[in-house]
C-alpha positions as CSV (number, residue, x, y, z in Angstrom):
1,X,42.6,-14.7,-25.6
2,X,40.8,-11.9,-26.7
3,X,37.4,-11.8,-25.8
4,X,34.9,-10.7,-28.9
5,X,31.9,-11.5,-28.2
6,X,30.2,-10.8,-24.1
7,X,26.4,-12.1,-23.7
8,X,25.6,-10.8,-20.4
9,X,22.1,-12.5,-19.2
10,X,20.5,-10.9,-15.9
11,X,18.5,-13.9,-15.2
12,X,16.5,-12.8,-11.9
13,X,16.1,-9.4,-10.9
14,X,13.4,-10.2,-7.3
15,X,12.2,-6.6,-6.8
16,X,10.1,-5.6,-4.1
17,X,8.1,-2.6,-4.4
18,X,4.9,-1.3,-2.4
19,X,2.4,0.3,-5.3
20,X,-0.1,1.8,-3.0
21,X,-3.9,3.3,-3.5
22,X,-2.3,7.2,-3.5
23,X,-1.1,6.4,-7.3
24,X,-3.2,4.5,-8.6
25,X,-4.8,7.4,-10.6
26,X,-1.7,7.7,-12.6
27,X,-0.2,5.0,-12.0
28,X,3.4,4.0,-10.6
29,X,6.2,5.0,-13.1
30,X,9.3,2.9,-12.8
31,X,12.4,4.6,-13.2
32,X,14.8,2.1,-12.5
33,X,15.0,-1.5,-12.1
34,X,18.8,-2.6,-12.2
35,X,20.4,-4.3,-9.0
36,X,23.7,-2.4,-8.9
37,X,22.3,0.9,-9.3
38,X,18.8,0.2,-6.7
39,X,22.0,-0.4,-4.2
40,X,23.4,3.1,-4.9
41,X,20.5,4.7,-4.2
42,X,19.4,5.0,-7.6
43,X,22.1,6.9,-9.3
44,X,23.5,5.5,-12.5
45,X,23.1,8.9,-14.7
46,X,26.6,9.0,-14.9
47,X,29.0,5.5,-15.2
48,X,25.9,2.9,-15.6
49,X,27.4,0.2,-17.3
50,X,24.9,-2.1,-17.0
51,X,22.2,-2.4,-20.0
52,X,19.2,-1.4,-18.0
53,X,21.2,1.7,-16.9
54,X,19.9,3.1,-20.0
55,X,16.4,3.7,-18.8
56,X,18.5,6.3,-16.8
57,X,20.5,7.8,-19.1
58,X,20.4,6.7,-22.9
59,X,24.1,7.4,-23.3
60,X,24.9,4.7,-21.0
61,X,24.2,2.3,-23.8
62,X,27.6,3.1,-24.8
63,X,29.4,2.1,-22.3
64,X,28.6,-1.7,-22.1
65,X,31.5,-3.8,-22.1
66,X,31.8,-6.2,-25.0
67,X,30.6,-6.3,-28.4
68,X,26.7,-7.7,-27.7
69,X,24.8,-8.0,-24.8
70,X,21.4,-9.3,-23.4
71,X,19.9,-8.6,-19.8
72,X,16.4,-9.8,-18.9
73,X,14.7,-9.0,-16.0
74,X,11.7,-10.8,-13.4
75,X,9.9,-8.1,-11.0
76,X,8.2,-9.4,-7.9
77,X,5.9,-6.3,-6.4
78,X,5.0,-6.1,-2.8
79,X,2.6,-3.4,-1.5
80,X,2.0,-2.7,2.3
81,X,-0.3,-0.4,3.6
82,X,-2.4,0.3,6.7
83,X,-5.0,2.6,7.5
84,X,-5.9,3.6,10.8
85,X,-8.3,6.3,12.8
86,X,-7.8,8.2,16.1
87,X,-9.1,6.9,18.3
88,X,-10.7,8.9,21.8
89,X,-11.7,8.1,25.8
90,X,-14.5,9.1,27.2
91,X,-13.0,12.3,28.2
92,X,-12.5,13.2,24.1
93,X,-8.8,12.7,24.6
94,X,-6.5,11.4,21.9
95,X,-5.8,7.9,22.8
96,X,-4.2,5.8,19.9
97,X,-4.7,5.0,16.2
98,X,-6.3,1.6,15.7
99,X,-5.5,0.1,12.4
100,X,-8.9,-0.7,10.5
101,X,-7.3,-2.1,7.1
102,X,-4.1,-3.5,6.0
103,X,-3.1,-4.8,2.6
104,X,-0.9,-7.0,1.5
105,X,-0.8,-7.8,-2.3
106,X,2.3,-9.2,-4.9
107,X,2.6,-8.2,-8.6
108,X,4.9,-9.0,-11.4
109,X,6.7,-7.8,-14.5
110,X,9.3,-8.7,-17.1
111,X,11.7,-6.5,-18.6
112,X,14.3,-7.5,-21.8
113,X,17.1,-5.8,-23.2
114,X,19.7,-6.5,-26.0
115,X,22.7,-4.4,-27.4
116,X,25.3,-4.6,-29.9
117,X,28.6,-2.2,-30.3
118,X,30.5,-1.7,-33.2
119,X,34.1,-0.3,-32.3
120,X,36.4,2.1,-34.8
121,X,39.4,3.7,-33.5
122,X,38.6,5.8,-31.0
123,X,34.8,5.6,-31.6
124,X,32.2,3.1,-30.1
125,X,28.6,3.1,-31.7
126,X,26.0,1.1,-30.0
127,X,22.2,0.2,-30.2
128,X,19.7,-1.4,-28.4
129,X,16.3,-2.6,-28.2
130,X,14.5,-3.1,-24.9
131,X,11.2,-3.7,-23.7
132,X,10.1,-3.1,-19.8
133,X,7.4,-1.7,-17.9
134,X,7.3,1.8,-17.3
135,X,3.8,2.4,-15.7
136,X,2.0,-0.1,-13.3
137,X,-1.7,0.7,-12.4
138,X,-2.1,-2.5,-10.1
139,X,-3.7,-1.8,-6.7
140,X,-6.2,-3.8,-4.4
141,X,-7.8,-2.8,-1.7
142,X,-10.1,-4.6,0.7
143,X,-12.0,-3.2,3.7
144,X,-14.8,-4.7,5.9
145,X,-17.8,-2.7,7.4
146,X,-19.1,-3.7,10.5
147,X,-21.9,-2.3,12.4
148,X,-22.1,-1.7,16.3
149,X,-23.9,-4.9,17.5
150,X,-22.5,-6.3,20.6
151,X,-19.1,-4.1,20.5
152,X,-20.0,-2.9,23.9
153,X,-19.7,-6.9,25.1
154,X,-16.5,-7.3,23.8
155,X,-17.4,-9.7,20.7
156,X,-17.0,-9.0,16.9
157,X,-20.5,-7.2,15.2
158,X,-20.9,-8.8,12.2
159,X,-19.7,-8.0,8.7
160,X,-22.2,-5.5,6.8
161,X,-20.6,-4.8,3.5
162,X,-17.1,-5.4,1.6
163,X,-15.3,-2.7,-0.4
164,X,-13.3,-3.8,-2.8
165,X,-10.9,-1.3,-4.9
166,X,-8.9,-3.3,-8.4
167,X,-6.7,-1.9,-9.9
168,X,-4.8,-3.9,-13.2
169,X,-2.9,-3.0,-16.1
170,X,0.1,-2.0,-17.0
171,X,2.1,0.7,-19.9
172,X,4.7,-1.0,-21.4
173,X,7.7,0.8,-23.5
174,X,9.7,-0.8,-26.3
175,X,12.8,1.7,-27.3
176,X,15.7,1.6,-29.3
177,X,18.5,3.0,-27.8
178,X,21.2,4.4,-29.9
179,X,24.6,5.8,-28.4
180,X,28.1,7.3,-29.9
181,X,31.2,7.7,-27.7
182,X,34.2,9.5,-28.6
183,X,37.5,9.2,-27.2
184,X,39.3,12.4,-27.3
185,X,42.0,12.4,-24.4
186,X,42.2,16.0,-23.6
187,X,43.7,17.9,-20.6
188,X,40.0,19.2,-19.7
189,X,37.8,16.7,-21.5
190,X,39.0,12.6,-21.7
191,X,36.4,11.5,-23.5
192,X,32.1,12.2,-24.4
193,X,29.0,9.8,-25.0
194,X,25.6,11.0,-26.5
195,X,22.5,8.6,-26.6
196,X,19.3,9.1,-27.6
197,X,16.1,6.5,-27.2
198,X,12.8,6.4,-29.0
199,X,9.9,4.5,-27.8
200,X,6.5,3.2,-28.5
201,X,4.3,3.0,-25.4
202,X,1.4,0.7,-25.1
203,X,-1.0,-0.7,-22.6
204,X,-4.4,-0.7,-20.8
205,X,-5.6,0.0,-17.3
206,X,-8.8,-1.0,-15.4
207,X,-10.2,0.2,-12.0
208,X,-13.2,-1.3,-10.5
209,X,-14.6,0.1,-7.5
210,X,-17.6,-2.0,-5.7
211,X,-19.2,-2.0,-2.2
212,X,-21.3,-5.7,-1.9
213,X,-23.3,-6.1,1.5
214,X,-23.0,-9.5,3.0
215,X,-26.2,-11.6,4.3
216,X,-26.0,-10.6,7.6
217,X,-27.0,-6.8,6.4
218,X,-29.6,-8.4,4.0
219,X,-30.7,-10.1,6.9
220,X,-31.6,-6.7,8.9
221,X,-32.5,-4.5,6.2
222,X,-35.2,-5.5,3.5
223,X,-32.8,-6.3,0.7
224,X,-34.6,-4.0,-2.6
225,X,-33.1,-0.9,-0.3
226,X,-29.5,-2.4,0.1
227,X,-28.0,-2.2,-3.2
228,X,-24.3,-3.1,-4.3
229,X,-22.3,-0.6,-6.0
230,X,-20.3,-1.1,-8.7
231,X,-17.9,1.4,-10.8
232,X,-15.9,0.0,-13.8
233,X,-13.3,2.1,-15.7
234,X,-11.3,1.2,-18.5
235,X,-8.8,2.6,-20.6
236,X,-6.2,1.9,-23.7
237,X,-3.0,3.9,-24.0
238,X,-0.9,4.2,-27.0
239,X,2.2,6.8,-27.0
240,X,5.8,7.7,-28.1
241,X,8.5,9.2,-25.3
242,X,11.8,10.6,-26.6
243,X,14.8,10.6,-24.0
244,X,18.1,11.9,-24.6
245,X,21.4,11.7,-22.6
246,X,25.1,13.3,-22.7
247,X,27.7,12.0,-20.4
248,X,31.4,13.5,-20.6
249,X,34.5,12.5,-18.9
250,X,36.2,15.4,-17.6
251,X,39.1,13.9,-15.9
252,X,40.3,9.9,-15.2
253,X,38.5,11.0,-11.8
254,X,35.4,13.1,-12.6
255,X,32.8,12.9,-14.8
256,X,29.4,14.7,-15.5
257,X,26.1,13.7,-16.8
258,X,23.0,14.7,-17.8
259,X,19.7,13.0,-19.6
260,X,16.5,14.9,-20.6
261,X,12.5,13.5,-21.2
262,X,10.3,15.5,-23.1
263,X,6.1,15.7,-22.2
264,X,4.9,12.5,-23.0
265,X,1.4,12.4,-24.4
266,X,-0.7,9.4,-24.3
267,X,-3.9,8.7,-26.1
268,X,-6.6,7.3,-24.1
269,X,-9.7,5.9,-25.6
270,X,-11.9,3.8,-23.0
271,X,-15.1,3.9,-21.2
272,X,-16.1,4.7,-17.8
273,X,-19.5,2.9,-16.6
274,X,-20.4,2.7,-20.0
275,X,-19.7,6.3,-21.3
276,X,-16.8,6.8,-24.0
277,X,-13.4,8.2,-22.8
278,X,-11.5,10.0,-25.4
279,X,-8.8,12.2,-23.8
280,X,-4.9,12.5,-23.5
281,X,-3.0,11.8,-20.6
282,X,0.6,13.0,-19.4
283,X,3.9,11.8,-18.2
284,X,6.2,14.5,-16.8
285,X,8.9,15.8,-18.3
286,X,12.2,15.1,-16.2
287,X,15.4,16.6,-16.0
288,X,18.5,14.3,-14.3
289,X,21.5,15.5,-13.5
290,X,24.8,13.7,-12.0
291,X,28.4,13.8,-11.5
292,X,30.8,10.6,-10.5
293,X,34.1,11.0,-8.5
294,X,36.7,8.3,-8.2
295,X,38.6,9.0,-5.1
296,X,42.6,8.0,-5.0
297,X,42.0,4.9,-3.3
298,X,44.1,1.6,-3.4
299,X,40.7,0.3,-3.4
300,X,38.5,1.1,-6.3
301,X,35.8,3.9,-4.9
302,X,33.1,5.1,-6.7
303,X,31.0,8.1,-5.7
304,X,27.6,9.7,-7.4
305,X,25.3,12.2,-6.6
306,X,22.1,13.3,-8.7
307,X,19.7,15.6,-8.6
308,X,16.4,15.3,-10.6
309,X,13.9,17.6,-11.4
310,X,10.3,16.5,-12.4
311,X,7.5,19.0,-13.9
312,X,4.7,17.0,-12.4
313,X,2.5,19.9,-13.8
314,X,2.5,18.8,-17.2
315,X,0.3,15.5,-15.6
316,X,-2.0,17.9,-13.8
317,X,-2.2,21.5,-13.1
318,X,-2.9,21.1,-9.5
319,X,0.6,19.4,-9.3
320,X,3.9,21.2,-8.0
321,X,6.8,20.3,-9.4
322,X,9.2,18.1,-7.7
323,X,13.1,18.1,-6.9
324,X,14.5,14.9,-5.8
325,X,17.9,14.0,-5.0
326,X,20.3,11.2,-4.4
327,X,24.2,9.8,-3.4
328,X,25.3,6.2,-4.0
329,X,28.8,4.8,-2.9
330,X,30.6,1.7,-4.4
331,X,33.7,0.6,-2.8
332,X,35.7,-2.5,-3.8
333,X,36.5,-4.7,-0.4
334,X,39.3,-7.5,-0.2
335,X,39.0,-10.1,-3.4
336,X,36.9,-7.7,-5.4
337,X,33.5,-7.9,-3.3
338,X,31.9,-4.4,-3.4
339,X,30.0,-2.8,-0.7
340,X,27.2,-0.2,-2.1
341,X,25.3,1.9,-0.3
342,X,22.8,4.8,-1.4
343,X,20.6,7.5,0.1
344,X,17.4,9.1,-1.5
345,X,15.0,11.6,-1.3
346,X,11.7,11.9,-3.5
347,X,8.6,14.3,-2.8
348,X,5.5,13.0,-4.5
349,X,1.9,15.1,-5.3
350,X,-1.0,13.7,-3.9
351,X,-4.7,15.5,-4.4
352,X,-7.6,15.3,-2.3
353,X,-11.1,16.1,-3.1
354,X,-13.8,17.4,-0.2
355,X,-16.9,19.3,0.2
356,X,-16.4,23.0,2.0
357,X,-18.8,24.7,4.3
358,X,-20.4,26.2,1.3
359,X,-21.0,22.5,0.0
360,X,-18.7,23.9,-2.9
361,X,-16.3,20.9,-4.5
362,X,-12.8,21.9,-3.6
363,X,-9.5,20.1,-4.4
364,X,-6.4,20.1,-2.7
365,X,-2.7,19.5,-3.5
366,X,-0.3,18.3,-0.6
367,X,3.3,16.9,-1.4
368,X,4.5,14.1,0.4
369,X,8.7,13.8,1.3
370,X,10.1,9.9,1.2
371,X,13.5,9.1,2.3
372,X,14.9,5.9,1.0
373,X,18.0,4.1,2.7
374,X,19.8,1.1,0.3
375,X,22.7,-0.9,0.6
376,X,24.3,-3.8,-1.8
377,X,26.9,-6.1,-2.7
378,X,27.8,-8.6,-5.6
379,X,30.1,-11.6,-6.0
380,X,31.2,-14.2,-8.0
381,X,29.4,-17.7,-7.7
382,X,31.7,-19.3,-10.4
383,X,34.6,-17.8,-13.2
384,X,31.7,-16.2,-15.6
385,X,28.8,-15.8,-12.9
386,X,28.4,-12.8,-10.8
387,X,25.4,-11.9,-7.9
388,X,24.0,-8.6,-7.0
389,X,21.9,-7.8,-3.9
390,X,20.2,-4.8,-3.2
391,X,17.9,-3.9,-0.2
392,X,15.6,-0.4,-0.4
393,X,13.8,0.7,2.7
394,X,11.6,3.7,2.7
395,X,8.4,5.2,4.4
396,X,6.0,7.8,4.4
397,X,2.8,8.7,6.4
398,X,-0.1,11.0,5.6
399,X,-3.5,12.0,6.3
400,X,-6.4,10.8,3.6
401,X,-10.3,11.1,3.1
402,X,-11.7,7.9,3.8
403,X,-11.9,6.0,0.4
404,X,-15.5,4.7,1.2
405,X,-17.5,7.2,2.9
406,X,-19.2,6.2,6.0
407,X,-22.7,8.1,5.3
408,X,-23.5,5.3,2.1
409,X,-23.8,2.4,5.4
410,X,-26.2,4.7,7.1
411,X,-29.5,2.7,7.0
412,X,-32.1,2.2,9.5
413,X,-31.9,-1.1,11.4
414,X,-28.2,-1.5,10.6
415,X,-27.1,0.3,13.7
416,X,-28.0,0.2,17.2
417,X,-26.3,3.7,19.1
418,X,-25.0,5.6,16.0
419,X,-25.8,7.3,12.9
420,X,-22.6,6.9,10.6
421,X,-21.8,10.5,8.6
422,X,-19.3,11.6,6.1
423,X,-15.9,12.1,8.0
424,X,-14.2,15.5,6.2
425,X,-10.8,16.6,7.4
426,X,-11.8,17.1,10.9
427,X,-11.3,13.3,11.3
428,X,-9.5,12.0,8.4
429,X,-7.2,8.6,8.1
430,X,-3.6,8.2,8.7
431,X,-2.0,6.6,6.2
432,X,1.4,4.8,6.6
433,X,3.6,3.1,4.2
434,X,6.3,1.0,4.6
435,X,8.8,0.1,1.8
436,X,11.4,-2.8,1.5
437,X,12.8,-3.0,-2.3
438,X,15.0,-6.1,-2.8
439,X,16.7,-6.7,-5.6
440,X,18.4,-9.6,-7.0
441,X,20.5,-9.9,-10.4
442,X,22.7,-12.6,-11.9
443,X,25.2,-11.9,-14.6
444,X,26.6,-14.6,-16.7
445,X,29.3,-13.7,-19.7
446,X,31.4,-15.8,-22.1
């Protein structure tokens, strides 16, 4: 019997991201949250037939199967970060990096989308309503400060202070997406698809930075001279975001696609330590180009290749614009079991502020490269239920200034042998991050 209605429910999307302190000022932009695309290097500009693939290209809305569908996502986010200092021996020779702080945190957020498709003779008109997180501001960092008491005896010195960075908040996107697919069946153009998405953005963020002295420190120094440090910034965001997309099926084996997101302006209201904030912040414009090729294999094979241009100078004039590359492969094995592989190469900006030899504040920008390897598969749990699995691994390492300068803890009677001073770029922290992202999805149709 012909199926007139298809309802697709993504019951579980478990994603382990790494949201670090590096992006806490501008937040962590979530480009994609679909399990199949994640296993293929986050590619999906062309041929993305999952509902969440409309986040990559709104033209994908007209490629959905069936007349009606719904997708629900639940995301779990893991942050794993380690900070270390170089250790030198008695002869001032480098020996190793000593990890002094390691943070692991877990966050969660949710996505929802639903679509309807109306079919004519050689035309499909689709519309969708969706909700998803766009920017995540969650960060958590805890650091213990110990003095040098009894350190020469092999004992742990007492904790004299605890440092905290607590970030929370989410910028959510509510989108209305429309698409048109038209079949031409010409020799050099089989079909084309156009999509448009208009989104309302709303959310808030809170960033708290504090230093708390412990009882051990208060017992050594006059409590009146040891004051806890506390800074709080809260922001509320509103704005509108637009996306355009196009795909063209050139032949039975080759397709092309592109999407464009203009610069997005966010109106910001808030306060920093009681001082009012009324300003604008920005999300970068982005151009995505992709191709899809279907080789002449006995078993179906899909190959995707994409390039992404992100204008980070829209966010900050000191940022460099970046280019990302991605490739993805899906090959059906026996019993229609898919094997998905992918690779992605991203570049992010990192701003650091320091004081130069003339006692002037200087802000510099460095670029950090992030290679990512992906893999995934999927299989049927029962007649109308499929399970998709994918995993991503990436890493990055970079130098950074201390989050809490050492000179703040320079108080008489707190130290026996040393006098803490602020460290500059002559002795920076080494930050190492490993990213493990796990995606799981269950799809049910009837």
